[in-house]
GUKENU-789661 format. One record per residue (C-alpha): x, y, z; residue in three letters; residue number from 1. Coordinates in steps of 0.001 Angstrom, whole numbers. Example, Ala and Ser with C-alpha at 12.3 -4.5 7.8 and 13.67 -1.06 7.14 Angstrom:
# residues 2
<numi xx="12300" yy="-4500" zz="7800" r="ALA" k="1"/>
<numi xx="13670" yy="-1060" zz="7140" r="SER" k="2"/>
***
This chain:
# residues 196
<numi xx="0" yy="0" zz="0" r="MET" k="1"/>
<numi xx="1123" yy="3525" zz="-628" r="GLU" k="2"/>
<numi xx="2380" yy="5503" zz="2335" r="ARG" k="3"/>
<numi xx="3823" yy="8958" zz="2714" r="ARG" k="4"/>
<numi xx="7199" yy="9326" zz="4407" r="ASN" k="5"/>
<numi xx="7268" yy="12869" zz="5684" r="ASP" k="6"/>
<numi xx="6696" yy="14947" zz="8798" r="ASN" k="7"/>
<numi xx="2923" yy="14468" zz="8510" r="HIS" k="8"/>
<numi xx="3366" yy="10699" zz="8667" r="THR" k="9"/>
<numi xx="5704" yy="10951" zz="11654" r="ILE" k="10"/>
<numi xx="3241" yy="13211" zz="13497" r="LYS" k="11"/>
<numi xx="393" yy="10773" zz="12883" r="ILE" k="12"/>
<numi xx="2513" yy="7828" zz="14044" r="GLN" k="13"/>
<numi xx="3572" yy="9660" zz="17214" r="GLN" k="14"/>
<numi xx="-17" yy="10682" zz="17899" r="SER" k="15"/>
<numi xx="-1264" yy="7115" zz="17427" r="VAL" k="16"/>
<numi xx="1425" yy="5708" zz="19727" r="ILE" k="17"/>
<numi xx="405" yy="8194" zz="22399" r="SER" k="18"/>
<numi xx="-3324" yy="7566" zz="21859" r="ASP" k="19"/>
<numi xx="-3007" yy="3761" zz="21922" r="VAL" k="20"/>
<numi xx="-999" yy="3956" zz="25155" r="ILE" k="21"/>
<numi xx="-3594" yy="6311" zz="26659" r="SER" k="22"/>
<numi xx="-6464" yy="4029" zz="25637" r="TYR" k="23"/>
<numi xx="-4833" yy="980" zz="27198" r="LEU" k="24"/>
<numi xx="-3960" yy="2961" zz="30354" r="LYS" k="25"/>
<numi xx="-7507" yy="4251" zz="30752" r="VAL" k="26"/>
<numi xx="-8773" yy="678" zz="30389" r="CYS" k="27"/>
<numi xx="-5996" yy="-535" zz="32722" r="GLU" k="28"/>
<numi xx="-5303" yy="-3467" zz="30420" r="ILE" k="29"/>
<numi xx="-2716" yy="-5915" zz="31771" r="PRO" k="30"/>
<numi xx="-106" yy="-7072" zz="29255" r="ALA" k="31"/>
<numi xx="-1517" yy="-10602" zz="29280" r="SER" k="32"/>
<numi xx="-4935" yy="-9274" zz="28262" r="PHE" k="33"/>
<numi xx="-3721" yy="-7544" zz="25063" r="ILE" k="34"/>
<numi xx="-5434" yy="-9149" zz="22073" r="ASN" k="35"/>
<numi xx="-6237" yy="-8259" zz="18444" r="PRO" k="36"/>
<numi xx="-9685" yy="-6845" zz="19223" r="ARG" k="37"/>
<numi xx="-8342" yy="-4511" zz="21913" r="LEU" k="38"/>
<numi xx="-5610" yy="-3340" zz="19564" r="VAL" k="39"/>
<numi xx="-8219" yy="-2638" zz="16895" r="GLN" k="40"/>
<numi xx="-10344" yy="-674" zz="19355" r="LEU" k="41"/>
<numi xx="-7325" yy="1313" zz="20554" r="ALA" k="42"/>
<numi xx="-6434" yy="2151" zz="16944" r="LEU" k="43"/>
<numi xx="-10007" yy="3157" zz="16121" r="GLU" k="44"/>
<numi xx="-10133" yy="5384" zz="19207" r="ALA" k="45"/>
<numi xx="-6995" yy="7127" zz="17927" r="SER" k="46"/>
<numi xx="-8478" yy="7893" zz="14477" r="TYR" k="47"/>
<numi xx="-8474" yy="11526" zz="13404" r="LYS" k="48"/>
<numi xx="-10329" yy="12395" zz="10180" r="PRO" k="49"/>
<numi xx="-7925" yy="13430" zz="7426" r="GLN" k="50"/>
<numi xx="-6986" yy="12300" zz="3941" r="LEU" k="51"/>
<numi xx="-4013" yy="10272" zz="5076" r="VAL" k="52"/>
<numi xx="-4282" yy="8675" zz="8475" r="PHE" k="53"/>
<numi xx="-4386" yy="4896" zz="8139" r="TRP" k="54"/>
<numi xx="-1782" yy="4880" zz="5361" r="ARG" k="55"/>
<numi xx="631" yy="6648" zz="7697" r="ALA" k="56"/>
<numi xx="534" yy="3658" zz="10039" r="LEU" k="57"/>
<numi xx="2389" yy="387" zz="9883" r="ASP" k="58"/>
<numi xx="2874" yy="-2690" zz="12003" r="ARG" k="59"/>
<numi xx="6041" yy="-1305" zz="13596" r="ALA" k="60"/>
<numi xx="4185" yy="1781" zz="14860" r="THR" k="61"/>
<numi xx="1457" yy="-317" zz="16471" r="VAL" k="62"/>
<numi xx="3952" yy="-2726" zz="18038" r="LEU" k="63"/>
<numi xx="6014" yy="222" zz="19319" r="ARG" k="64"/>
<numi xx="2885" yy="1554" zz="21057" r="ALA" k="65"/>
<numi xx="2185" yy="-1826" zz="22652" r="LEU" k="66"/>
<numi xx="5804" yy="-2261" zz="23730" r="GLU" k="67"/>
<numi xx="5848" yy="1250" zz="25219" r="SER" k="68"/>
<numi xx="2675" yy="496" zz="27142" r="TYR" k="69"/>
<numi xx="3717" yy="-2951" zz="28367" r="ALA" k="70"/>
<numi xx="7439" yy="-3670" zz="27898" r="PRO" k="71"/>
<numi xx="7947" yy="-7341" zz="27055" r="GLY" k="72"/>
<numi xx="4206" yy="-7792" zz="26419" r="PHE" k="73"/>
<numi xx="4756" yy="-10393" zz="23714" r="LYS" k="74"/>
<numi xx="5921" yy="-12901" zz="26334" r="ASN" k="75"/>
<numi xx="2751" yy="-12339" zz="28395" r="SER" k="76"/>
<numi xx="35" yy="-12714" zz="25758" r="LEU" k="77"/>
<numi xx="-2595" yy="-15240" zz="26725" r="SER" k="78"/>
<numi xx="-5508" yy="-14929" zz="24284" r="PHE" k="79"/>
<numi xx="-4455" yy="-18265" zz="22718" r="VAL" k="80"/>
<numi xx="-2179" yy="-20996" zz="23998" r="GLU" k="81"/>
<numi xx="394" yy="-20977" zz="21204" r="GLU" k="82"/>
<numi xx="1793" yy="-18421" zz="18761" r="ASN" k="83"/>
<numi xx="-131" yy="-15545" zz="20356" r="ALA" k="84"/>
<numi xx="2402" yy="-12939" zz="19244" r="TYR" k="85"/>
<numi xx="2434" yy="-14187" zz="15643" r="GLU" k="86"/>
<numi xx="-1360" yy="-14199" zz="15579" r="ILE" k="87"/>
<numi xx="-1445" yy="-10672" zz="17004" r="LEU" k="88"/>
<numi xx="1007" yy="-9421" zz="14361" r="VAL" k="89"/>
<numi xx="-1016" yy="-11100" zz="11601" r="ASP" k="90"/>
<numi xx="-4230" yy="-9474" zz="12846" r="ARG" k="91"/>
<numi xx="-2548" yy="-6061" zz="13089" r="ILE" k="92"/>
<numi xx="-1492" yy="-6437" zz="9456" r="ASP" k="93"/>
<numi xx="-5051" yy="-7376" zz="8485" r="ARG" k="94"/>
<numi xx="-6595" yy="-4489" zz="10437" r="ILE" k="95"/>
<numi xx="-4244" yy="-2003" zz="8789" r="LEU" k="96"/>
<numi xx="-4747" yy="-3536" zz="5339" r="ASP" k="97"/>
<numi xx="-8528" yy="-3154" zz="5602" r="PHE" k="98"/>
<numi xx="-8255" yy="413" zz="6867" r="ARG" k="99"/>
<numi xx="-5699" yy="1309" zz="4146" r="PHE" k="100"/>
<numi xx="-8219" yy="130" zz="1540" r="ARG" k="101"/>
<numi xx="-11053" yy="1961" zz="3280" r="ASP" k="102"/>
<numi xx="-9027" yy="5158" zz="3176" r="GLU" k="103"/>
<numi xx="-8104" yy="4732" zz="-492" r="LEU" k="104"/>
<numi xx="-11759" yy="4079" zz="-1329" r="ASN" k="105"/>
<numi xx="-12790" yy="7098" zz="741" r="ALA" k="106"/>
<numi xx="-10503" yy="9239" zz="-1439" r="GLU" k="107"/>
<numi xx="-12400" yy="8119" zz="-4522" r="ILE" k="108"/>
<numi xx="-15745" yy="8804" zz="-2849" r="LEU" k="109"/>
<numi xx="-14610" yy="12251" zz="-1663" r="LEU" k="110"/>
<numi xx="-13870" yy="13195" zz="-5266" r="ALA" k="111"/>
<numi xx="-17295" yy="11962" zz="-6396" r="ALA" k="112"/>
<numi xx="-20439" yy="14071" zz="-6596" r="PRO" k="113"/>
<numi xx="-22585" yy="13492" zz="-3477" r="PRO" k="114"/>
<numi xx="-25267" yy="11715" zz="-5547" r="ALA" k="115"/>
<numi xx="-22734" yy="9036" zz="-6558" r="LYS" k="116"/>
<numi xx="-22034" yy="8261" zz="-2901" r="ARG" k="117"/>
<numi xx="-25561" yy="6920" zz="-2442" r="LYS" k="118"/>
<numi xx="-24423" yy="3569" zz="-3853" r="ASN" k="119"/>
<numi xx="-20752" yy="3460" zz="-2805" r="PRO" k="120"/>
<numi xx="-20230" yy="-190" zz="-3768" r="PHE" k="121"/>
<numi xx="-21334" yy="318" zz="-7372" r="LYS" k="122"/>
<numi xx="-19498" yy="3611" zz="-7767" r="TYR" k="123"/>
<numi xx="-16260" yy="2334" zz="-6249" r="LEU" k="124"/>
<numi xx="-16310" yy="-887" zz="-8272" r="THR" k="125"/>
<numi xx="-16841" yy="1008" zz="-11536" r="LEU" k="126"/>
<numi xx="-14137" yy="3539" zz="-10678" r="GLN" k="127"/>
<numi xx="-11586" yy="903" zz="-9695" r="LEU" k="128"/>
<numi xx="-12201" yy="-1142" zz="-12845" r="VAL" k="129"/>
<numi xx="-12021" yy="2016" zz="-14999" r="ALA" k="130"/>
<numi xx="-8664" yy="2844" zz="-13399" r="ARG" k="131"/>
<numi xx="-7379" yy="-656" zz="-14104" r="GLY" k="132"/>
<numi xx="-7189" yy="-1472" zz="-10386" r="GLU" k="133"/>
<numi xx="-8724" yy="-4901" zz="-10795" r="VAL" k="134"/>
<numi xx="-7199" yy="-6381" zz="-7618" r="GLU" k="135"/>
<numi xx="-8614" yy="-3559" zz="-5513" r="ARG" k="136"/>
<numi xx="-11986" yy="-4053" zz="-7204" r="ALA" k="137"/>
<numi xx="-11830" yy="-7769" zz="-6334" r="LYS" k="138"/>
<numi xx="-10952" yy="-6886" zz="-2722" r="ASP" k="139"/>
<numi xx="-13935" yy="-4545" zz="-2600" r="LEU" k="140"/>
<numi xx="-16245" yy="-7210" zz="-4005" r="ILE" k="141"/>
<numi xx="-14938" yy="-9703" zz="-1426" r="ALA" k="142"/>
<numi xx="-15601" yy="-7150" zz="1319" r="ASP" k="143"/>
<numi xx="-18923" yy="-5936" zz="-119" r="LYS" k="144"/>
<numi xx="-20717" yy="-6158" zz="3222" r="ALA" k="145"/>
<numi xx="-18349" yy="-3841" zz="5108" r="MET" k="146"/>
<numi xx="-15849" yy="-2145" zz="2755" r="GLY" k="147"/>
<numi xx="-18063" yy="421" zz="1013" r="PRO" k="148"/>
<numi xx="-19787" yy="1393" zz="4261" r="ARG" k="149"/>
<numi xx="-16438" yy="1770" zz="6061" r="ALA" k="150"/>
<numi xx="-15121" yy="4003" zz="3260" r="ALA" k="151"/>
<numi xx="-18300" yy="6067" zz="3344" r="LEU" k="152"/>
<numi xx="-17926" yy="6520" zz="7106" r="GLU" k="153"/>
<numi xx="-14411" yy="7884" zz="6580" r="LEU" k="154"/>
<numi xx="-15822" yy="10292" zz="3990" r="VAL" k="155"/>
<numi xx="-18496" yy="11427" zz="6446" r="GLU" k="156"/>
<numi xx="-15876" yy="11865" zz="9165" r="ALA" k="157"/>
<numi xx="-13677" yy="13970" zz="6880" r="GLN" k="158"/>
<numi xx="-16578" yy="16123" zz="5667" r="LEU" k="159"/>
<numi xx="-17708" yy="16675" zz="9259" r="ALA" k="160"/>
<numi xx="-14162" yy="17627" zz="10302" r="ALA" k="161"/>
<numi xx="-13972" yy="20193" zz="7485" r="LYS" k="162"/>
<numi xx="-17180" yy="21754" zz="8777" r="LYS" k="163"/>
<numi xx="-16009" yy="21599" zz="12388" r="GLY" k="164"/>
<numi xx="-18690" yy="19060" zz="13335" r="ARG" k="165"/>
<numi xx="-17940" yy="16039" zz="15490" r="PRO" k="166"/>
<numi xx="-18357" yy="12630" zz="13884" r="PHE" k="167"/>
<numi xx="-17394" yy="9172" zz="15062" r="MET" k="168"/>
<numi xx="-17357" yy="6044" zz="12960" r="THR" k="169"/>
<numi xx="-19162" yy="2981" zz="14327" r="GLU" k="170"/>
<numi xx="-15834" yy="1447" zz="15337" r="LEU" k="171"/>
<numi xx="-14799" yy="4645" zz="17126" r="MET" k="172"/>
<numi xx="-18076" yy="4585" zz="19058" r="GLN" k="173"/>
<numi xx="-17529" yy="927" zz="19941" r="GLU" k="174"/>
<numi xx="-14000" yy="1726" zz="21120" r="ALA" k="175"/>
<numi xx="-15268" yy="4433" zz="23462" r="ILE" k="176"/>
<numi xx="-18072" yy="2248" zz="24840" r="VAL" k="177"/>
<numi xx="-15648" yy="-632" zz="25332" r="THR" k="178"/>
<numi xx="-13166" yy="1552" zz="27199" r="SER" k="179"/>
<numi xx="-15927" yy="2557" zz="29612" r="HIS" k="180"/>
<numi xx="-16967" yy="-1080" zz="30004" r="ALA" k="181"/>
<numi xx="-13406" yy="-2037" zz="30964" r="PHE" k="182"/>
<numi xx="-13294" yy="714" zz="33538" r="ILE" k="183"/>
<numi xx="-16565" yy="-457" zz="35118" r="VAL" k="184"/>
<numi xx="-16569" yy="-4234" zz="34567" r="ASP" k="185"/>
<numi xx="-12815" yy="-4961" zz="34712" r="ARG" k="186"/>
<numi xx="-13081" yy="-8553" zz="33374" r="PRO" k="187"/>
<numi xx="-9352" yy="-9184" zz="33804" r="PHE" k="188"/>
<numi xx="-9581" yy="-8603" zz="37567" r="ASP" k="189"/>
<numi xx="-11745" yy="-11747" zz="37803" r="ALA" k="190"/>
<numi xx="-9163" yy="-13689" zz="35804" r="VAL" k="191"/>
<numi xx="-6327" yy="-12435" zz="38018" r="GLU" k="192"/>
<numi xx="-8312" yy="-13302" zz="41178" r="ALA" k="193"/>
<numi xx="-8807" yy="-16866" zz="39879" r="GLU" k="194"/>
<numi xx="-5034" yy="-17164" zz="39358" r="ASP" k="195"/>
<numi xx="-4301" yy="-16249" zz="43011" r="ASP" k="196"/>
***
């Protein structure tokens, strides 16, 4: 995927590292409780609407945030019995890959007249094929249920930001709700109490 290597990218990466650490601290997540879903929620909570956000991120940035939050965390992971770190890395790659594509598709939709955004799947598929981006069109078709809607949410977030209006994607909302649930329910405390 295309990425920009400039000060903007570095600022986004630094902001995401800080935001992921803050999210995990607020939730008081123990290192052993880190899992792909929590990482996804922490990343979504760090999202800031702009043309290039997801494409500024990479696996190393996410892992740096996790390592800063919980040094040596990869030796503590417990969401599966074997290969937890490898599974986590694979899922981080998949999360970023989907969001990279969402952001690229959002760029196409942002350039489209508002009426064309009413059927984002059709418009995106036609545009990608017309551009000769057959693999991206196939990816979009494979992700028909979620991909177009996710791209459209990023468009809505960017348009709202330009107008100074707040907007949160569904995943951002879920991340916020989940962080509050961790603060109140603290499911890992029960697990730690059982271990004692």
